[in-house]
TORFIKOL-159100 format. One record per atom (N, C-alpha, C, O): residue in one letter; x negated, y negated, z. Coordinates in pm, whole numbers, padded with zeros to 5 digits, always signed. Layout:
# residues N
AXYZ
...
END
This chain:
# residues 257
M-21093+09808+04540
M-21053+09942+04494
M-21125+10049+04574
M-21247+10041+04589
S-21056+10147+04624
S-21120+10255+04697
S-21194+10346+04602
S-21158+10365+04485
S-21307+10405+04664
S-21396+10491+04584
S-21350+10636+04608
S-21313+10673+04720
P-21354+10723+04492
P-21317+10867+04513
P-21440+10945+04578
P-21424+11062+04613
I-21562+10879+04592
I-21681+10940+04654
I-21687+10895+04790
I-21669+10776+04816
D-21711+10985+04885
D-21712+10949+05029
D-21865+10944+05075
D-21934+11046+05082
L-21908+10828+05102
L-22042+10814+05164
L-22034+10744+05302
L-22129+10682+05350
D-21914+10757+05363
D-21895+10707+05495
D-21995+10760+05598
D-22007+10881+05616
G-22066+10669+05665
G-22163+10706+05764
G-22304+10731+05705
G-22398+10759+05779
R-22318+10721+05574
R-22445+10746+05516
R-22532+10613+05518
R-22480+10501+05517
R-22664+10632+05520
R-22748+10524+05516
R-22838+10528+05398
R-22901+10631+05377
G-22851+10423+05314
G-22927+10429+05194
G-23010+10310+05167
G-22975+10197+05200
L-23129+10339+05101
L-23220+10236+05062
L-23221+10212+04915
L-23243+10305+04837
V-23198+10089+04875
V-23192+10053+04730
V-23321+09965+04698
V-23333+09852+04745
I-23407+10019+04623
I-23527+09954+04590
I-23524+09893+04444
I-23513+09962+04343
G-23533+09760+04447
G-23539+09699+04307
G-23425+09613+04261
G-23406+09602+04140
I-23348+09550+04348
I-23250+09458+04301
I-23317+09330+04264
I-23393+09274+04343
A-23290+09280+04139
A-23348+09149+04090
A-23243+09041+04086
A-23274+08925+04113
N-23118+09073+04053
N-23018+08978+04048
N-22883+09053+04030
N-22881+09176+04031
E-22776+08983+04014
E-22645+09046+04001
E-22631+09129+03871
E-22534+09205+03859
H-22722+09118+03777
H-22709+09191+03661
H-22796+09327+03664
H-22798+09403+03567
S-22860+09348+03772
S-22948+09463+03793
S-22868+09595+03800
S-22760+09600+03860
I-22919+09695+03743
I-22863+09827+03762
I-22858+09858+03905
I-22759+09912+03954
A-22966+09824+03977
A-22969+09851+04124
A-22856+09786+04199
A-22802+09845+04292
F-22817+09662+04160
F-22709+09599+04225
F-22570+09670+04195
F-22486+09685+04284
G-22553+09711+04068
G-22437+09789+04042
G-22421+09904+04124
G-22312+09929+04176
C-22533+09983+04142
C-22539+10101+04223
C-22508+10060+04371
C-22424+10123+04434
A-22570+09963+04422
A-22557+09913+04558
A-22411+09883+04588
A-22360+09918+04695
Q-22344+09819+04493
Q-22196+09790+04517
Q-22121+09910+04527
Q-22035+09919+04614
A-22145+10010+04442
A-22080+10137+04439
A-22106+10221+04571
A-22018+10289+04623
F-22225+10210+04617
F-22259+10279+04745
F-22169+10218+04862
F-22109+10289+04942
V-22166+10088+04864
V-22083+10017+04974
V-21945+10054+04957
V-21877+10086+05054
D-21896+10050+04828
D-21746+10071+04815
D-21718+10221+04856
D-21605+10253+04893
A-21816+10310+04850
A-21792+10447+04894
A-21815+10467+05051
A-21798+10577+05103
G-21855+10352+05127
G-21859+10360+05263
G-22003+10356+05320
G-22020+10358+05442
A-22109+10352+05232
A-22252+10359+05285
A-22290+10226+05341
A-22237+10121+05306
R-22388+10236+05432
R-22467+10115+05483
R-22600+10112+05410
R-22661+10214+05383
L-22641+09990+05380
L-22760+09976+05293
L-22867+09901+05352
L-22843+09812+05434
A-22998+09934+05309
A-23109+09846+05314
A-23152+09825+05171
A-23147+09917+05090
L-23193+09706+05140
L-23233+09674+05010
L-23351+09594+05002
L-23390+09531+05100
T-23418+09592+04879
T-23546+09515+04870
T-23536+09421+04740
T-23461+09444+04645
W-23616+09320+04752
W-23647+09237+04634
W-23791+09231+04613
W-23866+09277+04700
L-23837+09179+04505
L-23975+09187+04467
L-24071+09090+04552
L-24170+09132+04611
N-24033+08961+04551
N-24116+08868+04618
N-24044+08741+04652
N-23922+08736+04634
D-24109+08643+04697
D-24036+08515+04745
D-23959+08449+04629
D-23855+08387+04650
K-24008+08464+04513
K-23938+08407+04398
K-23802+08475+04370
K-23705+08411+04329
A-23800+08604+04394
A-23674+08679+04374
A-23569+08668+04494
A-23449+08690+04479
E-23625+08634+04611
E-23537+08647+04730
E-23409+08551+04720
E-23301+08595+04759
P-23419+08425+04669
P-23295+08351+04655
P-23180+08410+04567
P-23061+08382+04584
H-23228+08494+04472
H-23142+08557+04384
H-23071+08683+04447
H-22960+08723+04412
V-23145+08737+04540
V-23102+08878+04594
V-23036+08864+04736
V-22937+08930+04766
R-23093+08776+04821
R-23040+08767+04954
R-22886+08743+04965
R-22816+08802+05048
P-22838+08651+04874
P-22687+08638+04882
P-22615+08757+04850
P-22510+08783+04909
L-22670+08840+04750
L-22605+08964+04715
L-22603+09061+04830
L-22501+09124+04858
G-22718+09072+04899
G-22728+09162+05019
G-22637+09117+05120
G-22573+09200+05185
E-22626+08987+05142
E-22526+08942+05248
E-22383+08974+05210
E-22303+09009+05297
A-22349+08963+05082
A-22225+08993+05038
A-22179+09146+05050
A-22063+09184+05064
L-22292+09228+05043
L-22278+09371+05061
L-22281+09409+05200
L-22251+09525+05232
G-22314+09324+05285
G-22322+09354+05434
G-22446+09448+05468
G-22445+09531+05559
A-22550+09425+05385
A-22679+09504+05402
A-22725+09493+05549
A-22719+09384+05607
D-22768+09598+05607
D-22830+09595+05740
D-22971+09544+05735
D-23018+09482+05830
L-23045+09571+05622
L-23185+09525+05609
L-23207+09468+05471
L-23153+09520+05373
M-23285+09361+05462
M-23314+09299+05338
M-23466+09266+05343
M-23507+09188+05428
L-23548+09323+05255
L-23687+09312+05278
L-23754+09295+05132
L-23703+09338+05028
A-23872+09227+05141
A-23957+09212+05023
A-24035+09344+04998
A-24079+09409+05094
C-24050+09381+04880
C-24129+09507+04845
C-24180+09491+04708
C-24104+09496+04612
D-24312+09470+04696
D-24385+09481+04573
D-24470+09609+04580
D-24569+09614+04654
V-24432+09712+04507
V-24498+09843+04530
V-24649+09840+04478
V-24725+09933+04501
S-24685+09736+04412
S-24822+09725+04365
S-24910+09662+04479
S-25033+09661+04468
V-24850+09613+04581
V-24931+09551+04690
V-24942+09663+04807
V-24842+09706+04864
P-25067+09706+04835
P-25081+09807+04939
P-25007+09775+05068
P-25013+09664+05120
G-24935+09878+05119
G-24865+09862+05249
G-24727+09809+05241
G-24654+09822+05339
Q-24684+09753+05135
Q-24545+09691+05140
Q-24439+09800+05131
Q-24340+09790+05203
L-24453+09906+05048
L-24356+10007+05045
L-24355+10078+05180
L-24247+10105+05234
E-24473+10110+05237
E-24478+10168+05367
E-24410+10093+05474
E-24344+10148+05562
A-24429+09955+05463
A-24354+09862+05561
A-24208+09877+05554
A-24142+09877+05658
V-24155+09890+05440
V-24009+09903+05416
V-23960+10029+05496
V-23866+10018+05575
F-24019+10138+05475
F-23982+10256+05538
F-24005+10254+05686
F-23927+10314+05761
E-24106+10191+05731
E-24129+10175+05879
E-24005+10101+05939
E-23950+10140+06042
Q-23965+09991+05869
Q-23853+09912+05918
Q-23723+09986+05920
Q-23642+09967+06011
V-23698+10076+05814
V-23583+10164+05813
V-23587+10259+05921
V-23483+10287+05981
A-23705+10315+05953
A-23718+10412+06057
A-23686+10353+06192
A-23618+10414+06274
R-23736+10229+06216
R-23707+10152+06342
R-23562+10118+06363
R-23509+10121+06474
T-23499+10083+06247
T-23361+10037+06254
T-23258+10151+06257
T-23164+10147+06337
W-23272+10244+06177
W-23177+10354+06166
W-23225+10486+06224
W-23145+10562+06280
G-23356+10514+06211
G-23407+10642+06254
G-23381+10750+06161
G-23419+10863+06192
R-23319+10729+06047
R-23280+10827+05948
R-23246+10768+05822
R-23223+10647+05816
L-23240+10843+05718
L-23207+10789+05584
L-23155+10910+05509
L-23205+11022+05515
D-23036+10871+05429
D-22960+10975+05359
D-22982+10972+05217
D-22972+11077+05153
F-23013+10853+05157
F-23044+10848+05016
F-23129+10724+04980
F-23128+10622+05049
V-23203+10738+04869
V-23287+10631+04815
V-23256+10617+04666
V-23249+10715+04592
L-23238+10498+04625
L-23230+10464+04485
L-23355+10386+04447
L-23378+10279+04503
H-23435+10435+04356
H-23554+10370+04307
H-23524+10312+04164
H-23505+10386+04067
S-23522+10188+04157
S-23481+10120+04023
S-23581+10009+03992
S-23544+09892+03983
I-23704+10044+03976
I-23812+09952+03937
I-23896+09999+03826
I-23926+10118+03820
A-23935+09913+03738
A-24025+09947+03624
A-24101+09819+03588
A-24049+09708+03602
F-24222+09836+03541
F-24301+09724+03507
F-24411+09769+03414
F-24469+09876+03434
A-24440+09685+03310
A-24561+09689+03226
A-24604+09555+03188
A-24521+09468+03159
P-24731+09535+03186
P-24777+09401+03141
P-24721+09372+03007
P-24709+09461+02922
R-24684+09241+02985
R-24627+09204+02862
R-24694+09240+02737
R-24636+09295+02643
D-24822+09207+02738
D-24899+09239+02617
D-24905+09392+02586
D-24913+09433+02469
D-24902+09471+02687
D-24907+09620+02660
D-24767+09665+02619
D-24752+09751+02532
L-24660+09606+02684
L-24516+09648+02656
L-24495+09613+02509
L-24432+09691+02438
H-24544+09501+02458
H-24511+09459+02320
H-24599+09516+02208
H-24571+09503+02089
A-24707+09581+02255
A-24806+09642+02160
A-24767+09787+02131
A-24706+09856+02213
P-24804+09830+02012
P-24776+09974+01980
P-24850+10063+02085
P-24952+10019+02136
L-24804+10181+02118
L-24860+10258+02219
L-25008+10286+02197
L-25085+10301+02292
I-25046+10292+02072
I-25188+10323+02038
I-25283+10209+02085
I-25401+10231+02113
D-25226+10089+02092
D-25307+09972+02123
D-25287+09937+02274
D-25333+09831+02316
S-25222+10018+02353
S-25197+09984+02496
S-25337+09996+02567
S-25421+10080+02533
S-25354+09908+02664
S-25484+09917+02740
S-25474+10021+02857
S-25367+10055+02909
A-25596+10068+02891
A-25593+10175+03004
A-25534+10109+03122
A-25447+10164+03190
E-25581+09986+03150
E-25532+09919+03262
E-25382+09895+03272
E-25316+09915+03374
G-25335+09849+03154
G-25179+09825+03151
G-25103+09956+03163
G-24999+09959+03229
F-25151+10062+03102
F-25086+10194+03105
F-25083+10239+03251
F-24982+10283+03304
A-25202+10225+03313
A-25213+10277+03452
A-25118+10197+03550
A-25058+10252+03642
L-25112+10069+03523
L-25025+09982+03615
L-24874+10020+03587
L-24794+10030+03679
A-24838+10040+03455
A-24700+10069+03430
A-24664+10208+03495
A-24554+10228+03546
M-24763+10302+03490
M-24738+10439+03546
M-24731+10422+03696
M-24644+10484+03758
D-24811+10345+03757
D-24814+10337+03912
D-24684+10275+03954
D-24618+10328+04043
V-24641+10161+03893
V-24518+10093+03934
V-24400+10161+03909
V-24314+10167+03997
S-24384+10220+03789
S-24267+10274+03736
S-24247+10420+03768
S-24133+10466+03764
C-24350+10494+03798
C-24340+10636+03820
C-24394+10674+03953
C-24321+10727+04036
H-24518+10650+03976
H-24583+10703+04098
H-24516+10639+04229
H-24515+10700+04335
S-24465+10518+04213
S-24399+10460+04333
S-24273+10535+04376
S-24229+10525+04491
F-24217+10609+04280
F-24101+10700+04310
F-24152+10819+04399
F-24091+10857+04499
I-24265+10873+04355
I-24317+10983+04429
I-24359+10937+04566
I-24338+11010+04663
R-24418+10817+04580
R-24454+10771+04713
R-24331+10741+04800
R-24331+10767+04920
A-24226+10687+04736
A-24095+10673+04807
A-24045+10800+04859
A-24000+10807+04974
A-24050+10904+04778
A-24003+11025+04825
A-24078+11085+04933
A-24016+11148+05019
R-24209+11074+04941
R-24300+11118+05045
R-24258+11040+05177
R-24248+11101+05283
L-24235+10909+05168
L-24208+10820+05286
L-24071+10851+05334
L-24046+10846+05454
A-23977+10884+05242
A-23839+10909+05287
A-23821+11045+05347
A-23731+11063+05429
L-23902+11145+05311
L-23879+11282+05362
L-23869+11294+05510
L-23773+11357+05555
P-23959+11240+05594
P-23945+11252+05738
P-23820+11199+05791
P-23779+11241+05899
L-23751+11108+05723
L-23625+11043+05762
L-23506+11120+05716
L-23393+11084+05751
M-23523+11228+05637
M-23413+11305+05588
M-23420+11444+05645
M-23427+11542+05571
S-23418+11450+05778
S-23414+11585+05849
S-23285+11668+05820
S-23285+11790+05833
D-23177+11597+05779
D-23051+11674+05752
D-23032+11675+05597
D-22919+11688+05549
G-23133+11662+05528
G-23123+11659+05371
G-23086+11518+05331
G-23060+11426+05409
G-23088+11512+05189
G-23062+11375+05140
G-23067+11379+04989
G-23070+11486+04928
A-23067+11258+04928
A-23071+11243+04782
A-23177+11131+04748
A-23185+11027+04813
L-23256+11162+04644
L-23351+11072+04588
L-23312+11046+04438
L-23295+11140+04361
M-23300+10922+04403
M-23250+10890+04268
M-23347+10784+04203
M-23394+10691+04269
T-23372+10802+04077
T-23456+10701+03999
T-23381+10677+03871
T-23300+10758+03825
V-23412+10559+03813
V-23339+10509+03691
V-23439+10540+03573
V-23557+10505+03577
S-23385+10605+03475
S-23465+10636+03355
S-23392+10577+03230
S-23299+10498+03243
Y-23437+10618+03112
Y-23375+10569+02992
Y-23392+10676+02882
Y-23479+10762+02891
Y-23310+10668+02782
Y-23319+10755+02659
Y-23457+10758+02599
Y-23502+10859+02543
G-23525+10646+02612
G-23668+10641+02547
G-23765+10743+02609
G-23875+10762+02557
A-23726+10808+02722
A-23812+10914+02784
A-23813+11033+02694
A-23913+11104+02687
E-23706+11057+02625
E-23698+11186+02534
E-23712+11162+02390
E-23746+11253+02316
H-23686+11042+02347
H-23683+11007+02209
H-23760+10876+02183
H-23767+10789+02271
V-23816+10864+02065
V-23890+10741+02028
V-23791+10626+02004
V-23706+10640+01915
V-23795+10516+02076
V-23712+10401+02058
V-23793+10293+02016
V-23898+10269+02077
D-23755+10220+01911
D-23828+10111+01860
D-23851+10006+01977
D-23762+09971+02056
H-23973+09963+01979
H-24024+09850+02077
H-24020+09896+02220
H-24043+09813+02308
Y-23993+10021+02251
Y-24004+10070+02387
Y-24144+10099+02427
Y-24183+10089+02544
N-24223+10137+02323
N-24365+10151+02336
N-24418+10234+02451
N-24376+10349+02465
L-24510+10180+02539
L-24564+10258+02633
L-24475+10308+02749
L-24509+10401+02823
M-24352+10235+02761
M-24257+10280+02857
M-24197+10414+02829
M-24152+10479+02923
G-24193+10459+02711
G-24147+10591+02670
G-24226+10697+02740
G-24165+10778+02810
P-24363+10706+02728
P-24434+10806+02806
P-24424+10792+02952
P-24426+10891+03024
V-24413+10669+03000
V-24401+10648+03147
V-24275+10703+03201
V-24271+10768+03305
K-24168+10675+03127
K-24032+10727+03168
K-24024+10877+03155
K-23950+10943+03228
A-24101+10932+03061
A-24110+11077+03040
A-24177+11138+03169
A-24136+11242+03221
A-24282+11068+03214
A-24352+11118+03331
A-24259+11110+03459
A-24263+11195+03548
L-24178+11005+03460
L-24084+10994+03571
L-23988+11101+03571
L-23963+11157+03678
E-23926+11141+03457
E-23836+11249+03452
E-23902+11382+03487
E-23843+11466+03555
A-24021+11400+03443
A-24096+11526+03485
A-24119+11528+03636
A-24109+11631+03702
S-24150+11408+03688
S-24165+11406+03837
S-24034+11441+03913
S-24038+11503+04019
V-23924+11402+03859
V-23795+11433+03922
V-23783+11586+03926
V-23746+11642+04029
R-23814+11653+03816
R-23801+11800+03815
R-23891+11865+03915
R-23848+11955+03987
S-24020+11820+03922
S-24113+11880+04013
S-24070+11854+04160
S-24079+11943+04245
L-24023+11731+04188
L-23986+11700+04326
L-23861+11773+04364
L-23845+11805+04481
A-23773+11801+04272
A-23651+11871+04301
A-23685+12008+04352
A-23624+12055+04449
V-23786+12076+04286
V-23828+12218+04333
V-23896+12211+04462
V-23872+12295+04550
E-23985+12109+04479
E-24062+12107+04598
E-23978+12072+04721
E-24010+12119+04831
L-23874+11993+04707
L-23796+11942+04819
L-23667+12023+04839
L-23598+12005+04939
A-23634+12111+04744
A-23512+12193+04768
A-23507+12264+04901
A-23401+12267+04963
P-23619+12324+04951
P-23612+12390+05088
P-23575+12292+05196
P-23525+12334+05300
R-23598+12160+05178
R-23564+12066+05274
R-23418+12003+05251
R-23379+11907+05317
R-23345+12062+05159
R-23211+12022+05126
R-23208+11871+05079
R-23117+11793+05109
V-23311+11842+05006
V-23326+11702+04943
V-23309+11722+04789
V-23391+11788+04725
H-23197+11663+04731
H-23184+11671+04589
H-23231+11548+04523
H-23221+11437+04577
V-23282+11569+04404
V-23347+11458+04328
V-23294+11448+04187
V-23279+11547+04115
H-23266+11324+04153
H-23201+11297+04025
H-23262+11178+03948
H-23311+11079+04003
A-23254+11198+03814
A-23274+11081+03725
A-23156+11039+03670
A-23083+11121+03615
L-23124+10914+03677
L-23005+10851+03615
L-23046+10778+03491
L-23109+10673+03499
S-23012+10831+03377
S-23054+10768+03251
S-22936+10683+03199
S-22838+10732+03144
A-22956+10548+03222
A-22859+10454+03193
A-22862+10404+03050
A-22970+10387+02992
G-22753+10383+02996
G-22745+10319+02862
G-22798+10176+02871
G-22805+10123+02982
P-22838+10109+02760
P-22886+09976+02779
P-22784+09870+02821
P-22674+09859+02767
V-22828+09792+02925
V-22740+09694+02974
V-22832+09564+02988
V-22953+09581+03005
N-22783+09446+02982
N-22853+09320+02981
N-22911+09294+03125
N-22855+09216+03203
T-23024+09361+03157
T-23087+09332+03285
T-23213+09247+03258
T-23260+09229+03145
R-23264+09195+03373
R-23388+09109+03355
R-23504+09197+03299
R-23586+09151+03220
A-23507+09324+03344
A-23620+09417+03296
A-23594+09434+03143
A-23691+09426+03067
A-23474+09457+03095
A-23448+09479+02959
A-23484+09360+02869
A-23518+09378+02752
S-23477+09239+02925
S-23507+09121+02846
S-23653+09116+02801
S-23687+09036+02713
G-23743+09201+02860
G-23879+09194+02829
G-23909+09286+02707
G-24021+09289+02655
I-23806+09359+02665
I-23825+09451+02547
I-23797+09371+02422
I-23694+09305+02412
A-23888+09378+02328
A-23875+09300+02206
A-23759+09343+02128
A-23736+09464+02123
H-23680+09259+02066
H-23566+09279+01983
H-23455+09356+02048
H-23386+09439+01989
F-23441+09321+02184
F-23345+09390+02264
F-23201+09379+02216
F-23122+09473+02223
D-23170+09261+02167
D-23032+09239+02109
D-22998+09335+01995
D-22886+09384+01984
E-23106+09360+01907
E-23083+09448+01800
E-23064+09589+01851
E-22985+09666+01795
L-23137+09626+01962
L-23118+09759+02027
L-22980+09778+02073
L-22920+09883+02051
I-22925+09678+02138
I-22789+09683+02194
I-22692+09712+02075
I-22607+09801+02083
D-22707+09633+01964
D-22615+09650+01858
D-22623+09785+01790
D-22524+09841+01743
S-22747+09837+01787
S-22764+09978+01732
S-22701+10078+01819
S-22629+10164+01769
V-22723+10074+01947
V-22663+10160+02042
V-22514+10159+02034
V-22452+10264+02023
R-22452+10040+02038
R-22307+10024+02024
R-22254+10099+01906
R-22158+10175+01916
A-22320+10076+01791
A-22274+10131+01661
A-22275+10283+01669
A-22182+10347+01620
R-22376+10344+01729
R-22390+10492+01738
R-22316+10558+01852
R-22296+10680+01850
T-22276+10481+01951
T-22210+10542+02074
T-22066+10584+02034
T-21997+10506+01969
P-22020+10705+02071
P-21885+10744+02054
P-21794+10648+02114
P-21811+10612+02230
G-21692+10599+02037
G-21601+10493+02079
G-21659+10356+02076
G-21590+10259+02109
H-21791+10343+02036
H-21856+10213+02018
H-21840+10126+02144
H-21821+10005+02133
Q-21847+10187+02261
Q-21829+10112+02383
Q-21957+10138+02467
Q-21990+10252+02499
L-22026+10030+02502
L-22139+10037+02589
L-22103+10064+02737
L-21992+10033+02781
T-22190+10116+02806
T-22170+10137+02954
T-22186+10005+03026
T-22233+09907+02968
D-22147+10003+03150
D-22166+09882+03234
D-22211+09914+03371
D-22224+10031+03409
L-22236+09810+03448
L-22286+09837+03582
L-22200+09911+03676
L-22247+10000+03747
P-22068+09876+03679
P-21977+09957+03766
P-21973+10102+03737
P-21970+10185+03829
A-21973+10137+03604
A-21976+10277+03563
A-22106+10348+03603
A-22102+10462+03650
I-22220+10283+03586
I-22346+10341+03628
I-22344+10359+03780
I-22388+10463+03831
G-22295+10261+03851
G-22293+10263+03992
G-22214+10385+04048
G-22258+10450+04143
R-22098+10413+03987
R-22006+10519+04029
R-22082+10652+04015
R-22069+10740+04101
I-22160+10669+03910
I-22235+10795+03894
I-22347+10804+03998
I-22371+10911+04054
A-22415+10691+04024
A-22518+10694+04128
A-22450+10732+04265
A-22507+10809+04342
A-22334+10679+04295
A-22272+10709+04423
A-22230+10861+04425
A-22236+10921+04532
F-22191+10922+04316
F-22165+11060+04314
F-22289+11142+04336
F-22286+11242+04408
L-22405+11100+04269
L-22528+11173+04291
L-22575+11167+04434
L-22634+11264+04483
A-22549+11051+04506
A-22594+11028+04642
A-22502+11120+04741
A-22538+11141+04857
S-22395+11167+04693
S-22300+11246+04772
S-22328+11391+04784
S-22406+11440+04702
D-22275+11466+04876
D-22291+11613+04868
D-22248+11671+04744
D-22302+11773+04700
A-22142+11606+04677
A-22092+11674+04555
A-22201+11673+04435
A-22194+11750+04340
G-22295+11581+04450
G-22398+11570+04343
G-22518+11658+04367
G-22610+11665+04285
A-22518+11728+04487
A-22630+11820+04520
A-22662+11926+04421
A-22780+11948+04396
P-22568+11993+04361
P-22597+12108+04265
P-22670+12055+04144
P-22736+12135+04076
L-22665+11927+04110
L-22724+11878+03990
L-22870+11849+04008
L-22928+11787+03919
T-22937+11890+04120
T-23075+11849+04146
T-23172+11882+04027
T-23162+11984+03958
G-23264+11788+04011
G-23362+11805+03904
G-23321+11769+03759
G-23399+11781+03664
S-23201+11725+03750
S-23150+11699+03616
S-23154+11554+03577
S-23171+11471+03665
V-23139+11516+03446
V-23123+11390+03406
V-22977+11369+03374
V-22922+11435+03285
T-22913+11277+03447
T-22768+11251+03425
T-22755+11122+03340
T-22806+11015+03376
F-22686+11136+03228
F-22682+11030+03131
F-22546+10943+03163
F-22434+10994+03169
A-22571+10811+03180
A-22460+10719+03205
A-22470+10626+03078
A-22512+10510+03087
D-22431+10681+02962
D-22440+10601+02837
D-22320+10624+02741
D-22331+10602+02620
N-22209+10667+02796
N-22090+10687+02717
N-22110+10784+02601
N-22035+10777+02504
G-22207+10874+02608
G-22226+10973+02510
G-22323+10937+02402
G-22334+11010+02304
F-22397+10823+02414
F-22494+10785+02312
F-22592+10899+02284
F-22620+10931+02168
H-22646+10965+02398
H-22753+11052+02387
H-22720+11178+02302
H-22810+11250+02258
I-22594+11201+02281
I-22555+11326+02202
I-22546+11296+02050
I-22524+11388+01971
T-22563+11177+02012
T-22546+11143+01864
T-22678+11157+01794
T-22784+11146+01856
A-22673+11181+01666
A-22793+11200+01588
A-22836+11069+01523
A-22937+11066+01453
END
């Protein structure tokens, strides 16, 4: 099916595909459908067998390991992108992590070490990616990261990831202002809950899904293709006027009381 969004000739980096159920993969598929060429990353050797076939199916130009908690790995990805393409038009950052014990504990019981690690991987890595991408975006570009409703509202069992995602959305706003003179627009894509590997780490996630479905207008959850189409729009010139905003891909759940 042809895409209504035109990314023909664009080059994009997708950080954080874990498997075919990843939000990052749904976005990558939409980028390719719109005509983009991709570089993509997986976490480590354990993840590679799940991601490499997806990258091959997408015709990705580059497929690389990237654990942002390992010094130098994120930088190595951008160095390879620079050598291969010499430029970059958009980046999708779709990674988040918190130690299991801290994720499952009430916020008040989270450890300093766990909170700092969650903030570094889930938030500061986006800022680092923006800094590394900027020299490759001489003609402007788009930076996107994936957030969640729990950044704005308290969600049962989301715990320390709520403040971390709130920091991520605040970073999007600040980066949007700082990078506007360079014609780089910055977006947070707040996706409704979908059954991803990351989501499986949240306690009582099945109950959360049922609750969201019940409160969503039309009682219809979002899905990966729908999220991907919004990401492709944000990566395009048409999405540029929305810079600094949080775009909800949740079928209207966020507007309900």
